[in-house]
Every structure is written in structure tokens, then in C-alpha cells.
Steps between C-alpha positions, in 0.01 A plus 500: 500500500173487691574806710767738627767353730476504875681791663661243729725391212556847356858523627590164346349593163681834505829333586460251213393771255140381449292740708399735219424232245289324765271803501424499125344280238148444625332751269680464168314251281687356207419590140579177317427643154749782555758252629446280194548796265826590673633143496439490124753784471757356739829384348698246708823581312514850644249488787317798356157581358510592131261788431466775239667737749803272521618245754403534866493281807432484874809607690642494851374855546145385426524214750648727767243777469198284422551230767746664743704182521869502604713555193857579600609171656645155449384272219270218611672178397587167649495125450180317592603155381562335836242674713301277738179700480330316782788581731505861382127538574536339841789730594344826377128423542495228766260322263534281192246517212331178400589562135831638378509477121840575351577744779162672468222514757140614486435853620178373647710301746672822609166670560355203688808429710598849614227704661538874541692578821349679796638670808549162667710360214863429570776667304579173327136460389505851355821423312355182352183680400705779336691243294175338389353840414800597289484168315136577418602842366765339281289209378171688474602840367866562417600175331199267471535193280238370262332292772405817690507295820858376548810677628856371484678445830826634351373843605464376857876442510544876456275576801706334771611843617279801417787747521701294250189469278477878488849515346385318185391670178146360497400750231751368250395137549136599443602676177716210381220252572247717315737514200527120504125450521436740210763317293332167567157646424610585145533132414219372276406217737463726805155620601571634849744735671600536862696755704422862598248591230364788707841667456476450123152647495595799715810572290283499187250739653772746596665483157192477274261783599243384246466171695473671838172553690449842654532490877386808696724427796846626596796281414627279780820306553586229404372614163321175417241595764371755249272230362357396835257791469182494295519661158280801437520443126600171345384481139787275404514234229417151622553307176848372417470629142419853620795504739731382221370777276558769765853378565577514129335837433566707812806370681747681274353841580381447857739256666628649827875440515539676836165453682644565846614853410144624545511744793192346663676162498838632613332665796399167656829315441714515818834675447697191600379321188644770277830558679683207344383453139826311438316200650310491171822511291612141488666276247483149638386148409137444587524203735188303582408179677399226259191287533731204561788464742747764381503871427495615139606813320271694272615523138538876530842594638430850625245768564575866534254771588580867428332722755371731229307219339314302761333264254779450248797267484 
């Protein structure tokens, strides 16, 4: 995102569950070597990283506390086979993109078509802008594809009503999509990976202290904003071989299984996010939209997250 959202659409973003995630992400640069080293240890059969310390993975707790996305809600599913995307855009945007490729549109069109609202904007103009802004969050930060410039209009179908959108478990679909992307990235013929890689990087920094820069700044919430601040000390390995070596030599002794138990971190987490840890105890199929015209199921049949082990399975 090019900048923070307009306060004129704050209520809509809050209602849909995207206000907090709209405020993050502009300061956390990706570490592609670290991501590559982690993908090398990812096993699609179990959706876990295999390390000397054992098996570990990103969980619903991580998504909830790192991104502050809605977690305890309805699964995001639906058929997109018969959608008339031009008609959908006209109804919800009052505009039709010149190019709709397989249900995807360019995010540049969203930026060029919908200018930031002002005090003279009508309520309908604010609503349309809020929809466009949320699509940019989804396509540019939470679930970007390999093109880095296209977003699927299937997400627009979930933004017809912001109150209804806020009832969905957006956090779980981000996690399921990240799992899928990491599985695809393990294939020998794949050279790129999409999805929320800033979440993967932040999770690694919380769990691997030897790969974490020192930041002389209080923790803030959502926790991923930790890395929006400049590091005071950042002598970290930059070569893929060095990162591999550290993961092999130090992860068994230094891996942080419960990184959020640190009192300094617990102090900034609002109580409401800790009142219902059962939201992180789920055993369900991981359902995800396919690239084509129908939803697919991940090969894993369940995930379960014990609260005493925030990084384990």
C-alpha cells in the first residue's frame, strides 16, 4: 500500500475486519534468502518445517497476533464458475475494467479509478473506495499472486456487505493460502512464491532469535509492526549458505516454541485476543479457492494448535 487509509473509510474497514492490517506492512522488507532457507525445509505432506528442533509451522495463533485479522468466523468458500465479472464490477464499483483476465484485474486500475474520498464525497463513493482499498490489501499484501499486480475479483464478492465480510475468518484463509504457496514453491520447476511472505518472515524472527535484528523500541500490536522500526543492531547473515548453517546448528537449542509468552509482548496484546484461545484449536479441512473455477481442498486434513506450544503442530 502506498499510504495509510483515509479516516473517512475507517468505519468500513473496521466493520470488514481490515482496519488494523491496513495500518501495517509498509516498513517490513522481505528477506528472500531467509524465505528460501525456510522453504527448503517445508514438507507439503505435513505442512510443517523440518528442523533439528523438530517439526514446527505457522499457526492460527501466529496469524491472529501478528496480523490482527478476524479468526473466529465463517470459512470463505463459494463457487465462482458462473460469475459475470463485468456485471459484478459495474454493480459494486460502478465501473468496468478494460481488462479482466480469468477473473483478475490490475491493481493499478483500482488506484487510478478510485481517488481518495474527501468531505464532499457521497457515502456510496466512500463505500466503493473502501472496497477497492480492501482489494489492494488482499492482492498487494495478504494474498498476492506471482504477478504482484493482479487481484482476483472473487474477493470482491465477499465485500458486498462490510458487516457480513467481518463475519468471515480472513486469518484462516490467509494461512491456508500461505500453506498452498509454500507447497507449490517446493516443486523443482518453481522459482517464485506469492502470498503473505511478510508473515513468514515475522514468524521466523519471533521464533529464531539468532535471525532477529535488535530493535530498541517497545513492542506494538499487531506484532508484525515490530519490524517497521529501524534495527539498532543487525549483523545478520545475508548468504543463503550461512542461514542454512545457522538453522542447522542453532535452531535445536534456541528455537522459541512460545515466543508470545514474553512479558513485554504479552503486555501489548489486548485482552480480547487472549480470552478465547479455543479459536486456535481447530480440526478442519483447509479449504481454499483454486486458481481455476472451483474451490480445492489442501491435502492436509486438519491442523490443531495447543495453546502451550504456539509454533508447534
